PQR file with spaces between the fields and no chain letter, atoms N, CA, C, O and H, PARSE charges and radii, in Angstrom:
ATOM       1  N    UNK     1      -4.213   -1.366    7.840 -0.4000 1.5000
ATOM       2  CA   UNK     1      -3.197   -0.575    7.168 -0.0000 2.0000
ATOM       3  C    UNK     1      -2.941    0.738    7.917  0.5500 1.7000
ATOM       4  O    UNK     1      -1.792    1.105    8.159 -0.5500 1.4000
ATOM       5  N    UNK     2      -3.995    1.425    8.275 -0.4000 1.5000
ATOM       6  CA   UNK     2      -3.830    2.707    8.982 -0.0000 2.0000
ATOM       7  C    UNK     2      -3.134    2.527   10.320  0.5500 1.7000
ATOM       8  O    UNK     2      -2.462    3.440   10.799 -0.5500 1.4000
ATOM       9  H    UNK     2      -4.929    1.127    8.079  0.4000 1.0000
ATOM      10  N    UNK     3      -3.289    1.361   10.923 -0.4000 1.5000
ATOM      11  CA   UNK     3      -2.633    1.093   12.202 -0.0000 2.0000
ATOM      12  C    UNK     3      -1.122    1.212   12.068  0.5500 1.7000
ATOM      13  O    UNK     3      -0.455    1.696   12.983 -0.5500 1.4000
ATOM      14  H    UNK     3      -3.835    0.619   10.534  0.4000 1.0000
ATOM      15  N    UNK     4      -0.583    0.781   10.950 -0.4000 1.5000
ATOM      16  CA   UNK     4       0.860    0.895   10.731 -0.0000 2.0000
ATOM      17  C    UNK     4       1.292    2.358   10.728  0.5500 1.7000
ATOM      18  O    UNK     4       2.322    2.708   11.305 -0.5500 1.4000
ATOM      19  H    UNK     4      -1.125    0.388   10.207  0.4000 1.0000
ATOM      20  N    UNK     5       0.504    3.209   10.079 -0.4000 1.5000
ATOM      21  CA   UNK     5       0.801    4.639   10.069 -0.0000 2.0000
ATOM      22  C    UNK     5       0.651    5.226   11.476  0.5500 1.7000
ATOM      23  O    UNK     5       1.484    6.018   11.917 -0.5500 1.4000
ATOM      24  H    UNK     5      -0.332    2.925    9.610  0.4000 1.0000
ATOM      25  N    UNK     6      -0.402    4.835   12.166 -0.4000 1.5000
ATOM      26  CA   UNK     6      -0.621    5.331   13.526 -0.0000 2.0000
ATOM      27  C    UNK     6       0.526    4.944   14.456  0.5500 1.7000
ATOM      28  O    UNK     6       0.933    5.736   15.306 -0.5500 1.4000
ATOM      29  H    UNK     6      -1.078    4.191   11.807  0.4000 1.0000
ATOM      30  N    UNK     7       1.044    3.733   14.298 -0.4000 1.5000
ATOM      31  CA   UNK     7       2.177    3.295   15.122 -0.0000 2.0000
ATOM      32  C    UNK     7       3.414    4.153   14.874  0.5500 1.7000
ATOM      33  O    UNK     7       4.146    4.479   15.808 -0.5500 1.4000
ATOM      34  H    UNK     7       0.713    3.090   13.608  0.4000 1.0000
ATOM      35  N    UNK     8       3.640    4.515   13.628 -0.4000 1.5000
ATOM      36  CA   UNK     8       4.786    5.379   13.296 -0.0000 2.0000
ATOM      37  C    UNK     8       4.606    6.756   13.929  0.5500 1.7000
ATOM      38  O    UNK     8       5.530    7.285   14.548 -0.5500 1.4000
ATOM      39  H    UNK     8       3.045    4.250   12.869  0.4000 1.0000
ATOM      40  N    UNK     9       3.426    7.332   13.777 -0.4000 1.5000
ATOM      41  CA   UNK     9       3.165    8.665   14.318 -0.0000 2.0000
ATOM      42  C    UNK     9       3.253    8.653   15.841  0.5500 1.7000
ATOM      43  O    UNK     9       3.776    9.595   16.436 -0.5500 1.4000
ATOM      44  H    UNK     9       2.676    6.903   13.275  0.4000 1.0000
ATOM      45  N    UNK    10       2.754    7.610   16.469 -0.4000 1.5000
ATOM      46  CA   UNK    10       2.854    7.491   17.924 -0.0000 2.0000
ATOM      47  C    UNK    10       4.317    7.446   18.367  0.5500 1.7000
ATOM      48  O    UNK    10       4.693    8.080   19.354 -0.5500 1.4000
ATOM      49  H    UNK    10       2.329    6.844   15.986  0.4000 1.0000
ATOM      50  N    UNK    11       5.122    6.707   17.644 -0.4000 1.5000
ATOM      51  CA   UNK    11       6.550    6.623   17.944 -0.0000 2.0000
ATOM      52  C    UNK    11       7.225    7.983   17.783  0.5500 1.7000
ATOM      53  O    UNK    11       8.079    8.358   18.587 -0.5500 1.4000
ATOM      54  H    UNK    11       4.816    6.192   16.843  0.4000 1.0000
ATOM      55  N    UNK    12       6.838    8.717   16.745 -0.4000 1.5000
ATOM      56  CA   UNK    12       7.428   10.028   16.468 -0.0000 2.0000
ATOM      57  C    UNK    12       6.973   11.101   17.455  0.5500 1.7000
ATOM      58  O    UNK    12       7.637   12.128   17.596 -0.5500 1.4000
ATOM      59  H    UNK    12       6.144    8.412   16.092  0.4000 1.0000
ATOM      60  N    UNK    13       5.855   10.876   18.136 -0.4000 1.5000
ATOM      61  CA   UNK    13       5.267   11.915   18.977 -0.0000 2.0000
ATOM      62  C    UNK    13       6.287   12.512   19.947  0.5500 1.7000
ATOM      63  O    UNK    13       6.316   13.727   20.143 -0.5500 1.4000
ATOM      64  H    UNK    13       5.316   10.042   18.021  0.4000 1.0000
ATOM      65  N    UNK    14       7.110   11.682   20.545 -0.4000 1.5000
ATOM      66  CA   UNK    14       8.124   12.177   21.477 -0.0000 2.0000
ATOM      67  C    UNK    14       9.480   12.407   20.824  0.5500 1.7000
ATOM      68  O    UNK    14      10.245   13.263   21.268 -0.5500 1.4000
ATOM      69  H    UNK    14       7.087   10.695   20.386  0.4000 1.0000
ATOM      70  N    UNK    15       9.783   11.651   19.777 -0.4000 1.5000
ATOM      71  CA   UNK    15      11.120   11.735   19.184 -0.0000 2.0000
ATOM      72  C    UNK    15      11.220   12.688   17.994  0.5500 1.7000
ATOM      73  O    UNK    15      12.285   13.251   17.741 -0.5500 1.4000
ATOM      74  H    UNK    15       9.162   10.955   19.416  0.4000 1.0000
ATOM      75  N    UNK    16      10.130   12.871   17.270 -0.4000 1.5000
ATOM      76  CA   UNK    16      10.120   13.699   16.048 -0.0000 2.0000
ATOM      77  C    UNK    16       8.879   14.598   16.023  0.5500 1.7000
ATOM      78  O    UNK    16       8.060   14.480   15.112 -0.5500 1.4000
ATOM      79  H    UNK    16       9.265   12.414   17.475  0.4000 1.0000
ATOM      80  N    UNK    17       8.725   15.494   17.007 -0.4000 1.5000
ATOM      81  CA   UNK    17       7.488   16.293   17.063 -0.0000 2.0000
ATOM      82  C    UNK    17       7.258   17.170   15.843  0.5500 1.7000
ATOM      83  O    UNK    17       6.106   17.418   15.488 -0.5500 1.4000
ATOM      84  H    UNK    17       9.390   15.590   17.747  0.4000 1.0000
ATOM      85  N    UNK    18       8.293   17.642   15.200 -0.4000 1.5000
ATOM      86  CA   UNK    18       8.106   18.475   14.000 -0.0000 2.0000
ATOM      87  C    UNK    18       7.471   17.662   12.872  0.5500 1.7000
ATOM      88  O    UNK    18       6.621   18.175   12.144 -0.5500 1.4000
ATOM      89  H    UNK    18       9.229   17.440   15.489  0.4000 1.0000
ATOM      90  N    UNK    19       7.874   16.405   12.721 -0.4000 1.5000
ATOM      91  CA   UNK    19       7.288   15.552   11.688 -0.0000 2.0000
ATOM      92  C    UNK    19       5.811   15.282   11.982  0.5500 1.7000
ATOM      93  O    UNK    19       4.983   15.264   11.071 -0.5500 1.4000
ATOM      94  H    UNK    19       8.565   15.988   13.312  0.4000 1.0000
ATOM      95  N    UNK    20       5.490   15.074   13.256 -0.4000 1.5000
ATOM      96  CA   UNK    20       4.095   14.845   13.646 -0.0000 2.0000
ATOM      97  C    UNK    20       3.257   16.084   13.339  0.5500 1.7000
ATOM      98  O    UNK    20       2.140   15.975   12.832 -0.5500 1.4000
ATOM      99  H    UNK    20       6.162   15.089   13.996  0.4000 1.0000
ATOM     100  N    UNK    21       3.793   17.246   13.642 -0.4000 1.5000
ATOM     101  CA   UNK    21       3.054   18.491   13.398 -0.0000 2.0000
ATOM     102  C    UNK    21       2.754   18.666   11.910  0.5500 1.7000
ATOM     103  O    UNK    21       1.645   19.056   11.546 -0.5500 1.4000
ATOM     104  H    UNK    21       4.700   17.334   14.053  0.4000 1.0000
ATOM     105  N    UNK    22       3.714   18.386   11.062 -0.4000 1.5000
ATOM     106  CA   UNK    22       3.498   18.494    9.616 -0.0000 2.0000
ATOM     107  C    UNK    22       2.509   17.432    9.150  0.5500 1.7000
ATOM     108  O    UNK    22       1.617   17.721    8.352 -0.5500 1.4000
ATOM     109  H    UNK    22       4.615   18.069   11.358  0.4000 1.0000
ATOM     110  N    UNK    23       2.661   16.204    9.645 -0.4000 1.5000
ATOM     111  CA   UNK    23       1.744   15.119    9.294 -0.0000 2.0000
ATOM     112  C    UNK    23       0.296   15.506    9.612  0.5500 1.7000
ATOM     113  O    UNK    23      -0.612   15.208    8.837 -0.5500 1.4000
ATOM     114  H    UNK    23       3.386   15.969   10.293  0.4000 1.0000
ATOM     115  N    UNK    24       0.086   16.162   10.739 -0.4000 1.5000
ATOM     116  CA   UNK    24      -1.263   16.512   11.186 -0.0000 2.0000
ATOM     117  C    UNK    24      -1.927   17.570   10.296  0.5500 1.7000
ATOM     118  O    UNK    24      -3.137   17.776   10.384 -0.5500 1.4000
ATOM     119  H    UNK    24       0.824   16.404   11.369  0.4000 1.0000
ATOM     120  N    UNK    25      -1.154   18.236    9.448 -0.4000 1.5000
ATOM     121  CA   UNK    25      -1.731   19.245    8.560 -0.0000 2.0000
ATOM     122  C    UNK    25      -2.274   18.638    7.266  0.5500 1.7000
ATOM     123  O    UNK    25      -2.868   19.345    6.452 -0.5500 1.4000
ATOM     124  H    UNK    25      -0.171   18.069    9.377  0.4000 1.0000
ATOM     125  N    UNK    26      -2.074   17.342    7.074 -0.4000 1.5000
ATOM     126  CA   UNK    26      -2.494   16.669    5.849 -0.0000 2.0000
ATOM     127  C    UNK    26      -3.403   15.486    6.178  0.5500 1.7000
ATOM     128  O    UNK    26      -3.381   14.959    7.291 -0.5500 1.4000
ATOM     129  H    UNK    26      -1.591   16.767    7.736  0.4000 1.0000
ATOM     130  N    UNK    27      -4.196   15.083    5.198 -0.4000 1.5000
ATOM     131  CA   UNK    27      -5.024   13.885    5.385 -0.0000 2.0000
ATOM     132  C    UNK    27      -4.323   12.702    4.726  0.5500 1.7000
ATOM     133  O    UNK    27      -3.708   12.838    3.668 -0.5500 1.4000
ATOM     134  H    UNK    27      -4.214   15.511    4.294  0.4000 1.0000
ATOM     135  N    UNK    28      -4.424   11.553    5.359 -0.4000 1.5000
ATOM     136  CA   UNK    28      -3.849   10.315    4.848 -0.0000 2.0000
ATOM     137  C    UNK    28      -4.931    9.591    4.063  0.5500 1.7000
ATOM     138  O    UNK    28      -5.999    9.296    4.599 -0.5500 1.4000
ATOM     139  H    UNK    28      -4.923   11.442    6.218  0.4000 1.0000
ATOM     140  N    UNK    29      -4.657    9.301    2.787 -0.4000 1.5000
ATOM     141  CA   UNK    29      -5.680    8.708    1.925 -0.0000 2.0000
ATOM     142  C    UNK    29      -5.121    7.570    1.097  0.5500 1.7000
ATOM     143  O    UNK    29      -3.991    7.629    0.610 -0.5500 1.4000
ATOM     144  H    UNK    29      -3.790    9.540    2.351  0.4000 1.0000
ATOM     145  N    UNK    30      -5.935    6.527    0.944 -0.4000 1.5000
ATOM     146  CA   UNK    30      -5.591    5.424    0.041 -0.0000 2.0000
ATOM     147  C    UNK    30      -5.775    5.880   -1.396  0.5500 1.7000
ATOM     148  O    UNK    30      -6.689    6.643   -1.710 -0.5500 1.4000
ATOM     149  H    UNK    30      -6.852    6.479    1.339  0.4000 1.0000
ATOM     150  N    UNK    31      -4.890    5.400   -2.265 -0.4000 1.5000
ATOM     151  CA   UNK    31      -5.030    5.651   -3.699 -0.0000 2.0000
ATOM     152  C    UNK    31      -4.438    4.450   -4.420  0.5500 1.7000
ATOM     153  O    UNK    31      -3.228    4.381   -4.637 -0.5500 1.4000
ATOM     154  H    UNK    31      -4.147    4.781   -2.010  0.4000 1.0000
ATOM     155  N    UNK    32      -5.290    3.510   -4.787 -0.4000 1.5000
ATOM     156  CA   UNK    32      -4.835    2.262   -5.408 -0.0000 2.0000
ATOM     157  C    UNK    32      -4.303    2.460   -6.820  0.5500 1.7000
ATOM     158  O    UNK    32      -3.701    1.545   -7.384 -0.5500 1.4000
ATOM     159  H    UNK    32      -6.272    3.566   -4.611  0.4000 1.0000
ATOM     160  N    UNK    33      -4.510    3.617   -7.392 -0.4000 1.5000
ATOM     161  CA   UNK    33      -4.031    3.859   -8.756 -0.0000 2.0000
ATOM     162  C    UNK    33      -2.585    4.351   -8.800  0.5500 1.7000
ATOM     163  O    UNK    33      -2.008    4.471   -9.881 -0.5500 1.4000
ATOM     164  H    UNK    33      -4.999    4.360   -6.935  0.4000 1.0000
ATOM     165  N    UNK    34      -1.996    4.635   -7.645 -0.4000 1.5000
ATOM     166  CA   UNK    34      -0.596    5.094   -7.623 -0.0000 2.0000
ATOM     167  C    UNK    34       0.336    3.990   -8.107  0.5500 1.7000
ATOM     168  O    UNK    34       0.150    2.818   -7.781 -0.5500 1.4000
ATOM     169  H    UNK    34      -2.464    4.538   -6.767  0.4000 1.0000
ATOM     170  N    UNK    35       1.331    4.375   -8.882 -0.4000 1.5000
ATOM     171  CA   UNK    35       2.341    3.400   -9.290 -0.0000 2.0000
ATOM     172  C    UNK    35       3.535    3.425   -8.341  0.5500 1.7000
ATOM     173  O    UNK    35       4.454    2.615   -8.467 -0.5500 1.4000
ATOM     174  H    UNK    35       1.482    5.328   -9.147  0.4000 1.0000
ATOM     175  N    UNK    36       3.517    4.362   -7.387 -0.4000 1.5000
ATOM     176  CA   UNK    36       4.556    4.446   -6.367 -0.0000 2.0000
ATOM     177  C    UNK    36       3.926    4.156   -5.011  0.5500 1.7000
ATOM     178  O    UNK    36       2.702    4.105   -4.889 -0.5500 1.4000
ATOM     179  H    UNK    36       2.771    5.020   -7.285  0.4000 1.0000
ATOM     180  N    UNK    37       4.751    3.968   -4.004 -0.4000 1.5000
ATOM     181  CA   UNK    37       4.243    3.647   -2.677 -0.0000 2.0000
ATOM     182  C    UNK    37       3.467    4.809   -2.074  0.5500 1.7000
ATOM     183  O    UNK    37       2.401    4.615   -1.491 -0.5500 1.4000
ATOM     184  H    UNK    37       5.745    4.009   -4.103  0.4000 1.0000
ATOM     185  N    UNK    38       4.007    6.026   -2.217 -0.4000 1.5000
ATOM     186  CA   UNK    38       3.423    7.167   -1.521 -0.0000 2.0000
ATOM     187  C    UNK    38       3.756    8.454   -2.264  0.5500 1.7000
ATOM     188  O    UNK    38       4.785    8.555   -2.932 -0.5500 1.4000
ATOM     189  H    UNK    38       4.873    6.184   -2.691  0.4000 1.0000
ATOM     190  N    UNK    39       2.862    9.442   -2.135 -0.4000 1.5000
ATOM     191  CA   UNK    39       3.131   10.778   -2.650 -0.0000 2.0000
ATOM     192  C    UNK    39       2.345   11.778   -1.813  0.5500 1.7000
ATOM     193  O    UNK    39       1.408   11.416   -1.101 -0.5500 1.4000
ATOM     194  H    UNK    39       2.027    9.360   -1.592  0.4000 1.0000
ATOM     195  N    UNK    40       2.744   13.041   -1.912 -0.4000 1.5000
ATOM     196  CA   UNK    40       2.048   14.074   -1.154 -0.0000 2.0000
ATOM     197  C    UNK    40       1.737   15.252   -2.064  0.5500 1.7000
ATOM     198  O    UNK    40       2.388   15.462   -3.088 -0.5500 1.4000
ATOM     199  H    UNK    40       3.504   13.335   -2.491  0.4000 1.0000
ATOM     200  N    UNK    41       0.739   16.002   -1.671 -0.4000 1.5000
ATOM     201  CA   UNK    41       0.355   17.202   -2.401 -0.0000 2.0000
ATOM     202  C    UNK    41      -1.110   17.496   -2.200  0.5500 1.7000
ATOM     203  O    UNK    41      -1.897   16.607   -1.876 -0.5500 1.4000
ATOM     204  H    UNK    41       0.210   15.831   -0.840  0.4000 1.0000
ATOM     205  N    UNK    42      -1.474   18.757   -2.396 -0.4000 1.5000
ATOM     206  CA   UNK    42      -2.867   19.190   -2.308 -0.0000 2.0000
ATOM     207  C    UNK    42      -3.495   18.826   -0.966  0.5500 1.7000
ATOM     208  O    UNK    42      -4.669   18.463   -0.898 -0.5500 1.4000
ATOM     209  H    UNK    42      -0.835   19.480   -2.659  0.4000 1.0000
ATOM     210  N    UNK    43      -2.694   18.929    0.110 -0.4000 1.5000
ATOM     211  CA   UNK    43      -3.205   18.678    1.452 -0.0000 2.0000
ATOM     212  C    UNK    43      -3.380   17.217    1.803  0.5500 1.7000
ATOM     213  O    UNK    43      -4.015   16.886    2.805 -0.5500 1.4000
ATOM     214  H    UNK    43      -1.740   19.224    0.055  0.4000 1.0000
ATOM     215  N    UNK    44      -2.815   16.335    0.978 -0.4000 1.5000
ATOM     216  CA   UNK    44      -2.976   14.890    1.204 -0.0000 2.0000
ATOM     217  C    UNK    44      -1.632   14.187    1.193  0.5500 1.7000
ATOM     218  O    UNK    44      -0.684   14.627    0.541 -0.5500 1.4000
ATOM     219  H    UNK    44      -2.300   16.604    0.164  0.4000 1.0000
ATOM     220  N    UNK    45      -1.570   13.101    1.916 -0.4000 1.5000
ATOM     221  CA   UNK    45      -0.502   12.115    1.772 -0.0000 2.0000
ATOM     222  C    UNK    45      -1.217   10.860    1.285  0.5500 1.7000
ATOM     223  O    UNK    45      -1.984   10.240    2.022 -0.5500 1.4000
ATOM     224  H    UNK    45      -2.340   12.744    2.445  0.4000 1.0000
ATOM     225  N    UNK    46      -0.955   10.501    0.042 -0.4000 1.5000
ATOM     226  CA   UNK    46      -1.620    9.358   -0.566 -0.0000 2.0000
ATOM     227  C    UNK    46      -0.681    8.164   -0.574  0.5500 1.7000
ATOM     228  O    UNK    46       0.530    8.311   -0.740 -0.5500 1.4000
ATOM     229  H    UNK    46      -0.332   11.005   -0.556  0.4000 1.0000
ATOM     230  N    UNK    47      -1.254    6.981   -0.392 -0.4000 1.5000
ATOM     231  CA   UNK    47      -0.452    5.758   -0.432 -0.0000 2.0000
ATOM     232  C    UNK    47      -1.216    4.671   -1.160  0.5500 1.7000
ATOM     233  O    UNK    47      -2.447    4.646   -1.162 -0.5500 1.4000
ATOM     234  H    UNK    47      -2.238    6.862   -0.256  0.4000 1.0000
ATOM     235  N    UNK    48      -0.469    3.778   -1.773 -0.4000 1.5000
ATOM     236  CA   UNK    48      -1.051    2.632   -2.456 -0.0000 2.0000
ATOM     237  C    UNK    48      -1.031    1.463   -1.472  0.5500 1.7000
ATOM     238  O    UNK    48       0.046    0.956   -1.157 -0.5500 1.4000
ATOM     239  H    UNK    48       0.531    3.798   -1.771  0.4000 1.0000
ATOM     240  N    UNK    49      -2.195    1.021   -0.975 -0.4000 1.5000
ATOM     241  CA   UNK    49      -2.221   -0.030    0.036 -0.0000 2.0000
ATOM     242  C    UNK    49      -1.656   -1.363   -0.458  0.5500 1.7000
ATOM     243  O    UNK    49      -1.133   -2.150    0.331 -0.5500 1.4000
ATOM     244  H    UNK    49      -3.070    1.433   -1.231  0.4000 1.0000
ATOM     245  N    UNK    50      -1.763   -1.611   -1.757 -0.4000 1.5000
ATOM     246  CA   UNK    50      -1.222   -2.860   -2.311 -0.0000 2.0000
ATOM     247  C    UNK    50       0.302   -2.879   -2.237  0.5500 1.7000
ATOM     248  O    UNK    50       0.900   -3.922   -1.969 -0.5500 1.4000
ATOM     249  H    UNK    50      -2.188   -0.972   -2.398  0.4000 1.0000
ATOM     250  N    UNK    51       0.926   -1.740   -2.471 -0.4000 1.5000
ATOM     251  CA   UNK    51       2.380   -1.660   -2.393 -0.0000 2.0000
ATOM     252  C    UNK    51       2.854   -1.569   -0.952  0.5500 1.7000
ATOM     253  O    UNK    51       3.876   -2.158   -0.599 -0.5500 1.4000
ATOM     254  H    UNK    51       0.441   -0.893   -2.688  0.4000 1.0000
ATOM     255  N    UNK    52       2.125   -0.840   -0.117 -0.4000 1.5000
ATOM     256  CA   UNK    52       2.503   -0.700    1.292 -0.0000 2.0000
ATOM     257  C    UNK    52       2.474   -2.060    1.986  0.5500 1.7000
ATOM     258  O    UNK    52       3.284   -2.319    2.877 -0.5500 1.4000
ATOM     259  H    UNK    52       1.295   -0.361   -0.404  0.4000 1.0000
ATOM     260  N    UNK    53       1.562   -2.914    1.591 -0.4000 1.5000
ATOM     261  CA   UNK    53       1.432   -4.233    2.216 -0.0000 2.0000
ATOM     262  C    UNK    53       2.689   -5.085    2.056  0.5500 1.7000
ATOM     263  O    UNK    53       2.920   -6.011    2.834 -0.5500 1.4000
ATOM     264  H    UNK    53       0.904   -2.703    0.867  0.4000 1.0000
ATOM     265  N    UNK    54       3.496   -4.772    1.051 -0.4000 1.5000
ATOM     266  CA   UNK    54       4.673   -5.602    0.757 -0.0000 2.0000
ATOM     267  C    UNK    54       5.981   -5.024    1.276  0.5500 1.7000
ATOM     268  O    UNK    54       7.047   -5.565    0.983 -0.5500 1.4000
ATOM     269  H    UNK    54       3.308   -4.020    0.420  0.4000 1.0000
ATOM     270  N    UNK    55       5.927   -3.944    2.037 -0.4000 1.5000
ATOM     271  CA   UNK    55       7.162   -3.372    2.570 -0.0000 2.0000
ATOM     272  C    UNK    55       7.161   -3.464    4.095  0.5500 1.7000
ATOM     273  O    UNK    55       6.109   -3.540    4.731 -0.5500 1.4000
ATOM     274  H    UNK    55       5.061   -3.504    2.275  0.4000 1.0000
ATOM     275  N    UNK    56       8.349   -3.453    4.653 -0.4000 1.5000
ATOM     276  CA   UNK    56       8.482   -3.552    6.107 -0.0000 2.0000
ATOM     277  C    UNK    56       8.049   -2.244    6.774  0.5500 1.7000
ATOM     278  O    UNK    56       7.925   -1.209    6.121 -0.5500 1.4000
ATOM     279  H    UNK    56       9.203   -3.391    4.136  0.4000 1.0000
ATOM     280  N    UNK    57       7.826   -2.314    8.071 -0.4000 1.5000
ATOM     281  CA   UNK    57       7.466   -1.113    8.834 -0.0000 2.0000
ATOM     282  C    UNK    57       8.591   -0.082    8.790  0.5500 1.7000
ATOM     283  O    UNK    57       8.329    1.119    8.734 -0.5500 1.4000
ATOM     284  H    UNK    57       7.927   -3.155    8.602  0.4000 1.0000
ATOM     285  N    UNK    58       9.831   -0.540    8.814 -0.4000 1.5000
ATOM     286  CA   UNK    58      10.969    0.384    8.739 -0.0000 2.0000
ATOM     287  C    UNK    58      10.982    1.140    7.415  0.5500 1.7000
ATOM     288  O    UNK    58      11.219    2.348    7.390 -0.5500 1.4000
ATOM     289  H    UNK    58      10.044   -1.516    8.860  0.4000 1.0000
ATOM     290  N    UNK    59      10.730    0.437    6.326 -0.4000 1.5000
ATOM     291  CA   UNK    59      10.691    1.092    5.014 -0.0000 2.0000
ATOM     292  C    UNK    59       9.499    2.031    4.910  0.5500 1.7000
ATOM     293  O    UNK    59       9.607    3.113    4.333 -0.5500 1.4000
ATOM     294  H    UNK    59      10.538   -0.544    6.346  0.4000 1.0000
ATOM     295  N    UNK    60       8.370    1.624    5.460 -0.4000 1.5000
ATOM     296  CA   UNK    60       7.190    2.488    5.456 -0.0000 2.0000
ATOM     297  C    UNK    60       7.492    3.786    6.204  0.5500 1.7000
ATOM     298  O    UNK    60       7.108    4.869    5.765 -0.5500 1.4000
ATOM     299  H    UNK    60       8.282    0.745    5.929  0.4000 1.0000
ATOM     300  N    UNK    61       8.174    3.667    7.321 -0.4000 1.5000
ATOM     301  CA   UNK    61       8.552    4.852    8.082 -0.0000 2.0000
ATOM     302  C    UNK    61       9.451    5.775    7.262  0.5500 1.7000
ATOM     303  O    UNK    61       9.291    6.995    7.302 -0.5500 1.4000
ATOM     304  H    UNK    61       8.487    2.786    7.678  0.4000 1.0000
ATOM     305  N    UNK    62      10.381    5.205    6.529 -0.4000 1.5000
ATOM     306  CA   UNK    62      11.263    6.021    5.687 -0.0000 2.0000
ATOM     307  C    UNK    62      10.492    6.703    4.556  0.5500 1.7000
ATOM     308  O    UNK    62      10.734    7.872    4.255 -0.5500 1.4000
ATOM     309  H    UNK    62      10.511    4.214    6.497  0.4000 1.0000
ATOM     310  N    UNK    63       9.572    5.978    3.936 -0.4000 1.5000
ATOM     311  CA   UNK    63       8.748    6.590    2.893 -0.0000 2.0000
ATOM     312  C    UNK    63       7.932    7.749    3.458  0.5500 1.7000
ATOM     313  O    UNK    63       7.859    8.817    2.850 -0.5500 1.4000
ATOM     314  H    UNK    63       9.376    5.029    4.181  0.4000 1.0000
ATOM     315  N    UNK    64       7.323    7.537    4.618 -0.4000 1.5000
ATOM     316  CA   UNK    64       6.508    8.583    5.231 -0.0000 2.0000
ATOM     317  C    UNK    64       7.362    9.780    5.622  0.5500 1.7000
ATOM     318  O    UNK    64       6.967   10.926    5.407 -0.5500 1.4000
ATOM     319  H    UNK    64       7.383    6.670    5.112  0.4000 1.0000
ATOM     320  N    UNK    65       8.513    9.520    6.188 -0.4000 1.5000
ATOM     321  CA   UNK    65       9.419   10.615    6.572 -0.0000 2.0000
ATOM     322  C    UNK    65       9.840   11.410    5.341  0.5500 1.7000
ATOM     323  O    UNK    65       9.912   12.638    5.386 -0.5500 1.4000
ATOM     324  H    UNK    65       8.834    8.589    6.363  0.4000 1.0000
ATOM     325  N    UNK    66      10.115   10.717    4.252 -0.4000 1.5000
ATOM     326  CA   UNK    66      10.508   11.389    3.007 -0.0000 2.0000
ATOM     327  C    UNK    66       9.395   12.312    2.513  0.5500 1.7000
ATOM     328  O    UNK    66       9.657   13.449    2.122 -0.5500 1.4000
ATOM     329  H    UNK    66      10.056    9.719    4.215  0.4000 1.0000
ATOM     330  N    UNK    67       8.165   11.828    2.529 -0.4000 1.5000
ATOM     331  CA   UNK    67       7.045   12.655    2.067 -0.0000 2.0000
ATOM     332  C    UNK    67       6.827   13.858    2.979  0.5500 1.7000
ATOM     333  O    UNK    67       6.516   14.947    2.496 -0.5500 1.4000
ATOM     334  H    UNK    67       7.952   10.904    2.846  0.4000 1.0000
ATOM     335  N    UNK    68       6.983   13.683    4.264 -0.4000 1.5000
ATOM     336  CA   UNK    68       6.806   14.796    5.191 -0.0000 2.0000
ATOM     337  C    UNK    68       7.905   15.838    4.995  0.5500 1.7000
ATOM     338  O    UNK    68       7.646   17.038    5.078 -0.5500 1.4000
ATOM     339  H    UNK    68       7.236   12.799    4.656  0.4000 1.0000
ATOM     340  N    UNK    69       9.106   15.392    4.741 -0.4000 1.5000
ATOM     341  CA   UNK    69      10.198   16.338    4.457 -0.0000 2.0000
ATOM     342  C    UNK    69       9.921   17.070    3.148  0.5500 1.7000
ATOM     343  O    UNK    69      10.215   18.260    3.035 -0.5500 1.4000
ATOM     344  H    UNK    69       9.317   14.417    4.673  0.4000 1.0000
ATOM     345  N    UNK    70       9.362   16.379    2.161 -0.4000 1.5000
ATOM     346  CA   UNK    70       8.992   17.043    0.897 -0.0000 2.0000
ATOM     347  C    UNK    70       7.944   18.124    1.150  0.5500 1.7000
ATOM     348  O    UNK    70       7.997   19.187    0.532 -0.5500 1.4000
ATOM     349  H    UNK    70       9.124   15.413    2.252  0.4000 1.0000
ATOM     350  N    UNK    71       6.987   17.868    2.054 -0.4000 1.5000
ATOM     351  CA   UNK    71       5.996   18.867    2.404 -0.0000 2.0000
ATOM     352  C    UNK    71       6.683   20.067    3.045  0.5500 1.7000
ATOM     353  O    UNK    71       6.409   21.214    2.693 -0.5500 1.4000
ATOM     354  H    UNK    71       6.944   17.005    2.556  0.4000 1.0000
ATOM     355  N    UNK    72       7.572   19.791    3.983 -0.4000 1.5000
ATOM     356  CA   UNK    72       8.307   20.847    4.678 -0.0000 2.0000
ATOM     357  C    UNK    72       9.074   21.711    3.689  0.5500 1.7000
ATOM     358  O    UNK    72       9.110   22.933    3.832 -0.5500 1.4000
ATOM     359  H    UNK    72       7.794   18.859    4.269  0.4000 1.0000
ATOM     360  N    UNK    73       9.680   21.094    2.698 -0.4000 1.5000
ATOM     361  CA   UNK    73      10.468   21.816    1.697 -0.0000 2.0000
ATOM     362  C    UNK    73       9.620   22.386    0.563  0.5500 1.7000
ATOM     363  O    UNK    73      10.132   23.010   -0.366 -0.5500 1.4000
ATOM     364  H    UNK    73       9.650   20.102    2.582  0.4000 1.0000
ATOM     365  N    UNK    74       8.316   22.156    0.663 -0.4000 1.5000
ATOM     366  CA   UNK    74       7.368   22.613   -0.362 -0.0000 2.0000
ATOM     367  C    UNK    74       7.673   22.010   -1.744  0.5500 1.7000
ATOM     368  O    UNK    74       7.682   22.704   -2.761 -0.5500 1.4000
ATOM     369  H    UNK    74       7.900   21.649    1.418  0.4000 1.0000
ATOM     370  N    UNK    75       7.923   20.685   -1.740 -0.4000 1.5000
ATOM     371  CA   UNK    75       8.207   19.969   -2.979 -0.0000 2.0000
ATOM     372  C    UNK    75       7.161   18.895   -3.300  0.5500 1.7000
ATOM     373  O    UNK    75       7.517   17.884   -3.906 -0.5500 1.4000
ATOM     374  H    UNK    75       7.916   20.121   -0.915  0.4000 1.0000
ATOM     375  N    UNK    76       5.900   19.064   -2.926 -0.4000 1.5000
ATOM     376  CA   UNK    76       4.921   18.035   -3.303 -0.0000 2.0000
ATOM     377  C    UNK    76       4.690   18.022   -4.804  0.5500 1.7000
ATOM     378  O    UNK    76       5.071   18.956   -5.509 -0.5500 1.4000
ATOM     379  H    UNK    76       5.610   19.885   -2.434  0.4000 1.0000
ATOM     380  N    UNK    77       4.065   16.961   -5.283 -0.4000 1.5000
ATOM     381  CA   UNK    77       3.792   16.854   -6.715 -0.0000 2.0000
ATOM     382  C    UNK    77       2.816   17.941   -7.144  0.5500 1.7000
ATOM     383  O    UNK    77       2.090   18.488   -6.315 -0.5500 1.4000
ATOM     384  H    UNK    77       3.755   16.202   -4.710  0.4000 1.0000
ATOM     385  N    UNK    78       2.798   18.248   -8.411 -0.4000 1.5000
ATOM     386  CA   UNK    78       1.847   19.219   -8.960 -0.0000 2.0000
ATOM     387  C    UNK    78       0.676   18.522   -9.600  0.5500 1.7000
ATOM     388  O    UNK    78      -0.227   19.180  -10.116 -0.5500 1.4000
ATOM     389  H    UNK    78       3.388   17.803   -9.085  0.4000 1.0000
């Protein structure tokens, strides 16, 4: 599962360095109790591995990009 995230970050390294920099400030953690695919807050980007397993790499990239933009805008969950 983490390999999918690593592949996205590797791809972004040259094309989206700002997203990589923000990603590096947070820890990526599994959370099987989430009812959504992904959320961010409290220094973490949490994902539900059961839900992530059923989405394409392109959709996973969009979810991750959305969460990183939420971090940038200071809109993580409370």
